[in-house]
Structure formats: structure tokens, C-alpha cells
N, C-alpha and C positions, 0 to 999 in steps of 0.2 A: 539252972543258971547257965550251964554250958549250952543248952538248946537256945536260950535267949541270945547268948553271945554269938553263936553260929548264925542265927537268923539276922542279927544286926550286921554282921560281916557280909552276908550275902546281899542284903539290901544296899549296903554301902558300895559293894563291888558293882552291882548292877547300875547304881546311880552314876558311878565313875565311868562305866562303859558307855552309858547313854549320853554323856556329856560330849560336846564337840567344840571345835575351835574354827571360827570363820576368819579368814584373812581378807582385809579390805585395803585397797590402794586408792587414794583420792588425789586429784591434781587440781590446783587452783590457778587461774590466770591473774595477771597483775590487775589490781582493782582500779576503779576510777576515783579521782579526788575532786571534791567540789568545795570551794571556799564559801563560808557563810560568816560574814563579819570577821571576828578574830579567830574563828575556829574552822576546822576542816572536817568534812564528812567523807567517809570512806565507803564505797559501794562495790560489793562483789556480785557477780551473777549468781542467782538462785540463793541469795542470802537475805535475811531480814535484819535490820539494825534496831537494837533495843538495849535497854539497861535500866537499872534503878535510877531514880531521879538524882541528878548531880554527878553520877559516875560517867566515865567515858562511854559514849554510845557505840557499841561494837557490833560488827556483823556476826550473825550466827547462821551456820549451815545446819538445817534440820536433816539428820541422817536417818534413813529408814532401811532396816535390814530384815529380810525374810529369814526367820530362824527355822531350825529343824522342827519337824512336827512334834508337838507335845512338850516343847522346851521354851525357856525364857532366858534372857540375858543375865549372866551372873557377874561379868566383869568386862570392861573395855580397856585394853592396854595399848599404849603407844610404843611401837617397835622402832620406828625411825621417822625423822622429820628432815625437811630441807627448807630453810628460810632464805628469803632475799630481802635486802634493804629496800624499803619503799621510800623513806625520806627521814631526815634527821632535823627537820624544822617544822614539825607538825604539833599542833595542839588539837586534839580530837574533840569534837563537839560533845558537850555534856548532854546526857539524856534528859528529856522533859518528863514532867509528871503526866500521868494519863488522866485526861478529863473526859467526862461523859459527852457524847456527841450532842446531847440536848442542852449542854451547859457551855455557851459561848464564852471564850476567854480572850481578853485583850490586854496587851501590855505585859504579858508574862514572859519572863526569861529564866531558864534554869540556872541555878547557881552551882558552879563546879565545886565538888568536894575537895577542899584544900589538902586533906590528908593524902588523898590519892594523887592529885595533880602535882603535888610537891615531892612525891616519892621517887626514889631511884630504883625501886623494885619493878620487875616486869609485871604487867597487868594484861590479862587476868592471871590469877595464880594457877587456875586450872582451865585448860582450853576445852575439856570435855565435861559437860554437865547434863543434868536432867536425864539420866539413863533410866529407861523403863521398858516395859513390854506391854503391848496391847494386842487385841485380837480382831481380825477381820474375817467374818464368816468362818471361824475356827482356825484360821491361819495365824501363827505366832509371828508378830512383827515387832522387832526391837527398834527403839528409837532413842536418839540422844542429840544434843546440840554440840556443834564443833565450832569454835572461834578460830578463824583462819589468819589471825595476826597476833602479835605481841607488841605491847606499847610500854615504853619507859618514859613516863610523863616528865620527870625532871630534866631529861635529856632531849625531850621532844623527838624521840627516835621511834620509828615504827618499822617492823619487819613483817612481811606477809608470808604465809605458808604456801610454798610452791608444791610440795608433795608430802604426803604422810602415809605411813603404813600402820594399820591397826590390826590387832587380834581381838576378836570378840568371843569370849567364853560363854557357852550356854550350858544349861543344866535342866534336868527333868523337874517339872513342878506340877503340883496338883491343880493349880488354876489353869494351866495350859491343857492338862488332860480334860478338865471339865469343859473347856472351850471347844474341844474336839466333838462334843455332842452337836455343835452347830456347823461342823465342817461340811462344806459343799463346794462344788465347782461348776462353772459355766463360762462360756466364752467372754461374756461381759465382765464377770468377776476376775477372771484370769488377766484380762487386758488392764483392769484397774490395778491389780497387784504388780504386774510387770511395769506399769508406768511409775509407780511410787517407790519401789525398792531398788537398792543398789545391786542386788544379786538375784535377778529373776530366774537364773538357772536352778536355784534351790526349789522352785516350784515343782520340778519334775520328780523330786524325792517324796512328795506327799502321796499318801495312799487314801483313796476315797471309797467309802461304801456306796454302792449304787443308790442314787437318789430315788426315793419312793414317789416323789412328785417333782415336776418341773415347774419352778416358779416363773419361768419366762414363757409366756404363751400369748397368743392373739385371742381377742374377744370378738365374737360375732353377735351383735345385738339385733334382735328382730322385734319390731314394734309396729304399731298402727301409724298410718300416714298422718293422723291428726296430731301426733306427738312430735313429728319432724319439724325442724325450724323452717 
């Protein structure tokens, strides 16, 4: 029993030691407003607007973080925020239902959810959602959605997020260790990772076993003239 307890303590201690915290600072510029009938649409750079049918259609910033090798996201914490008043006379456009491209729709208008649109509570309740980890050629990449505004529907008041500081906790995970079997590096792959993540400097902390083969190569085809176009 003592041996089992000691083993569990050692494993727990190693897990704690391997966990890391990533600090991330994000800044947003004042968004554009576009009037559409009785509603207003709000557009931020690098954000996509969506929501469940009838709810306020809000911008979402898809955040991608390169995590330490062999780890996944365990928690995202908000450390500080700074909001600025955007307007206090806005009714945000309700989100539409998603229709198949092959199914033309005419005369459809989304009906606002009266429970939400008459509420004096801030919407959304949580500005960080859909926290997960995926893997790109063995690299751990954490992602989540961040809504850069808060809306009080009954007051028609909207504030946008000017700056935010986050702490992302990571932890060792079996699925991340399994993904390391596919870990590789190449100039093309590195460029892709650097382009999509907020913290490309983390890439220098990754350790690679020498590739046994290079997937990027040129082909020389030799054939008879009769097969040439």
C-alpha cells in the first residue's frame, strides 16, 4: 500500500512539474457598424459572426495557441479586461438559421429570442467558449472562441473589448503523447504553424527526432515521347 501511495505521489508530482502557464495579451480595434433594417451588425477584423437562431449574432475570434510539446489545454482564465462603450442605442441583428446551399430560401427572417432581447443581463454569459486541443503533425495546438463584446439587450448597450490578458493552463495528456508519434518539421509546416498561432516562439521549444524520410521532394518523370502531350 505504501509503495502504491509513493508511486501515485511521484506521478502526480511529475504531472504538476510538466504543466505550464502561457500568458496571452490580445488587442481589438473599434469594430464597424452596419445598419440592416431595424438591426445593427457588428464586424471586427479577423472575427466571424454567428450564433444560434434568434440569438444576437455576435463576433467570435478563433484563438489558436501552440502548446508545449506533449500537452493539452486544461483551463483558460481571464486575468484582466478593458472595455470601451461602442453604443447605447443598438439592437444587434439576430442570427439566422443555417440552410443548405442547395436549398434556396426566400422571405425568411429570423425571429429574435424575446427572453434574451428583453433581458437586462450581459450577453453572452461567457466570452470564452469551445476550449479544445487538436494536433497538427504532432504539434499540440489549443483553440477556443473569444467574443470581443458584451451586450445588454434591454438597454441596447454594447461595449467592445479593447484589451484582454489571458492565462492558459496546460497539462500532460496521453493523447498529446500519442500525437508525438507523428511529430515532424519542415519549412512549409513551420510557416503554416507560425501563420495560425498567437505564440510562434513556442515552436523553438519542440524537440524533433531526425526524420527518416523527407516528405517534400521533387519528382523527375522519364517517359517515351509518345506519352507526352
